[in-house]
N, C-alpha and C positions, 0 to 999 in steps of 0.2 A: 373567497373562492373555495377554500377548504370546506366551509360550511355547506356550500352548494353541492360539492362532490359527495359529502356524507349524506345529505338530504336526497340527492339523486340515487345514490347506491341503496339507501334505505327503501325508497319507493320502488326500485327495480326488484329488490328482494321480496318486498311485500306483494308485489304484483305476481311474481313467480309462485310464491307460496299460495296465494289465492287461486291462481289458475290450477295448481296441482290439487288443491282441495276440491275444486269444482269437478275436475276430471275423475278423481277418486270417488266422489259422491255419485256421479253419473254411472260409473262402472259398477259400483256396489248395488245401485238401484237396479241396473240391468240384470245382474246375476240373481238378485232376489226375485225379480219378475219371472225369470226363466225357471227357477226352482218352483215357484208357485204354479206355473203352467204345467210343469212335469208332475206335480203332486195330484193332478186330476186323472192320472193314469192308474189302472188297476193291475195288480200282479196276479197272474194265473199260472197253473201248472198243467202240463199235458204229458201223457205217456207216449213214448216213442219206441217203436221196435227197432232194435239194432239190426241192420242189414249186413250181409257179408261185405267186408272192406271198409265198413264205417269205423271212424275213430271219434274220440270225444271232440277233437277239433273240428272234424267235418260236420258233426251234428251241431256243434255250437255255432259254426258259421251259417248253418241253415236257419237256426232259430233265434239268433242274437237280435236284440232290440237296442235302440240308441241309449237306453239307460245304463248300459255297460260301457266302460271306458275302453275295454279291449276284449278280444276273444279269449285271451288267457284268464282275465278276471271272470268271464262267464263260465269257462271250463272249471275254474276253481269252485264256483258256486254250485255247478251241476254235481261235481264230485262230492262236495260237502253234503248236499241234500240227499244224494243217493248212497252215501257212506262208501264211496269209492276211494281207496288209498292211492298214493302216488305211484306205486308199482303195480296196481291192479289193472287188468285188461277187461275190456267189454267184449262180449261174445254175441255173434249173430243169433237171432231168435229170442234173445232176452229183451227186456224192456227197461228203459230208464225214464225218469221224470225230468222234464226240462221246464224252466220257468220262462214266461214272456209277459210283456205288458201290453195293455190295450186301453183305448179310450172308452170302450163299451163296458157296461155292467152286464156280466153274463150270469145266467141263473143255472 
């Protein structure tokens, strides 16, 4: 009887490990396919005139694309690209460059 319990327990553990391995493999394959699909997008830059009342956050919300995890991440990249420090302000009438992604190849 003890041998049967050990054998049954071993097969249950093996089945659970096998199921976990299959689920992990499927998830990793799905993530890889998503990254490959995203890699067909092209990064571009455009110049944006700062309007009265604009903030970096309001501009970021207007131009953000799904490649960015958050508006905050996008604002950080805009600041880095435009050499804007954390305490710097943007002023109406000035231009900043923002980045965006597109499926199209632009000339």
